[in-house]
C-alpha positions in Angstrom: -80.6 60.9 177.4 -82.4 64.1 176.3 -85.9 63.6 174.8 -87.1 66.2 172.4 -90.7 66.8 171.2 -91.1 66.2 167.5 -93.8 68.3 165.9 -95.7 68.4 162.6 -95.9 71.3 160.1 -98.4 73.1 162.5 -96.0 72.8 165.4 -98.2 70.2 167.2 -96.4 67.5 169.1 -96.6 64.1 167.3 -93.9 62.2 169.4 -90.6 62.3 171.1 -87.1 61.3 170.1 -83.7 61.2 171.8 -81.6 64.2 170.7 -79.0 61.9 169.1 -81.7 60.2 166.9 -83.1 63.4 165.3 -83.0 63.3 161.5 -83.5 66.1 159.0 -87.1 64.9 158.5 -87.9 65.5 162.2 -89.1 68.9 163.1 -88.2 70.0 166.6 -88.5 73.2 168.7 -86.1 75.9 169.7 -86.6 79.1 171.8 -84.4 82.2 171.3 -84.0 85.5 173.1 -83.2 88.8 171.3 -81.7 91.1 173.9 -81.4 94.8 173.2 -80.6 97.8 175.4 -82.3 101.1 175.6 -80.0 102.5 172.9 -81.1 99.8 170.5 -77.8 97.9 170.6 -78.1 94.1 170.3 -76.5 91.5 172.5 -75.1 88.5 170.7 -73.5 85.4 172.0 -70.6 83.4 170.4 -71.5 79.7 170.4 -69.0 77.4 172.1 -66.2 76.1 169.9 -67.2 72.5 170.9 -70.9 72.9 169.9 -72.1 70.3 167.3 -74.1 72.9 165.4 -72.4 76.1 164.2 -69.5 76.2 166.6 -67.9 79.6 167.2 -70.6 81.5 165.3 -72.3 84.6 166.7 -76.1 84.3 167.3 -78.9 85.3 169.6 -77.9 86.0 173.2 -79.8 82.9 174.3 -81.1 79.9 172.5 -82.0 76.4 173.4 -83.7 73.3 172.2 -87.0 72.7 173.9 -87.1 69.4 175.8 -89.8 67.0 176.8 -92.3 68.5 179.2 -91.1 72.1 178.5 -92.9 74.9 176.7 -91.1 77.4 174.6 -91.4 79.9 177.5 -90.1 77.3 180.1 -87.1 76.6 177.9 -86.1 80.3 177.3 -86.4 81.1 181.0 -84.2 78.1 181.9 -81.7 78.9 179.1 -81.5 82.6 179.9 -80.5 81.8 183.5 -78.1 79.1 182.6 -76.4 80.7 179.6 -76.1 84.4 180.6 -77.3 84.5 184.2 -80.5 86.5 183.9 -83.6 85.6 185.8 -86.8 87.2 187.2 -87.2 89.2 184.0 -90.3 89.1 181.9 -89.7 88.3 178.2 -92.1 89.4 175.5 -93.1 86.7 173.0 -92.3 87.8 169.4 -92.4 86.0 166.1 -92.3 82.2 165.6 -90.2 81.2 162.5 -89.7 77.9 160.7 -86.1 77.0 159.8 -85.3 74.2 157.4 -81.7 74.3 156.2 -79.8 72.3 157.3 -81.7 71.7 160.5 -85.5 71.5 160.7 -87.2 73.3 163.5 -89.5 76.0 164.7 -88.0 78.9 166.7 -90.2 80.9 169.1 -88.5 84.3 169.6 -88.7 86.4 172.7 -87.5 89.9 173.3 -86.2 91.8 176.3 -84.5 95.2 177.0 -81.6 95.0 179.5 -79.2 97.8 180.2 -75.9 96.4 181.5 -72.4 96.0 180.2 -71.6 92.7 178.4 -69.0 91.9 181.1 -71.7 91.8 183.8 -73.5 88.8 182.2 -72.6 85.5 183.9 -71.5 83.4 180.9 -71.9 79.6 180.8 -68.5 78.7 179.5 -69.6 75.1 178.6 -71.9 76.6 175.9 -70.7 80.1 175.1 -67.4 81.8 174.3 -68.8 85.1 175.3 -71.3 87.9 174.6 -70.9 91.4 173.2 -73.1 94.4 172.3 -73.4 95.4 168.6 -74.8 98.7 167.4 -77.5 98.0 164.9 -75.5 99.5 162.0 -72.4 97.6 163.0 -74.3 94.3 163.0 -75.9 95.0 159.7 -72.4 95.7 158.2 -70.9 92.6 159.8 -73.7 90.3 158.5 -73.1 91.7 155.0 -69.3 91.6 155.1 -68.7 88.4 157.2 -71.9 86.3 157.0 -69.9 83.1 157.7 -69.3 84.3 161.2 -72.9 84.7 162.1 -76.1 82.6 162.3 -78.8 83.9 159.9 -79.9 87.1 161.7 -80.4 89.6 158.9 -84.2 89.2 159.1 -84.1 89.8 162.9 -82.7 93.3 162.4 -85.8 94.1 160.4 -88.4 92.3 162.5 -87.4 92.2 166.2 
């Protein structure tokens, strides 16, 4: 059983629910990591094909649902190590965004610059199909031409 904090419109915890009992009226918390390299390329991860939400789509290199007794930062540090094998790296807090369609949550974004080949990340095969680097222009083109293959990331190209 995985208990998640439920928050109000101001992102204040108002209770807890089991992940399986979350409804579209419940607002929960997610943390996400925007990984770039020193050339400005962006590391994206392909979600596992068995994932309940958006299977197979490309999204941030790391993302996770914040659980009971975790902060956004605790969660992203845990998820970064589990999903792509990075640890002992300091992440910079970036923007917090509210998402409401079709799921209802706040995402606290973090950023980090890492210079290493995609093949050198240790991928958690239970959650991810893989990771790859995208040049900024390539990702902008892909988001325009094949939006169905990606999570909503167009805003991130501008803001992160």
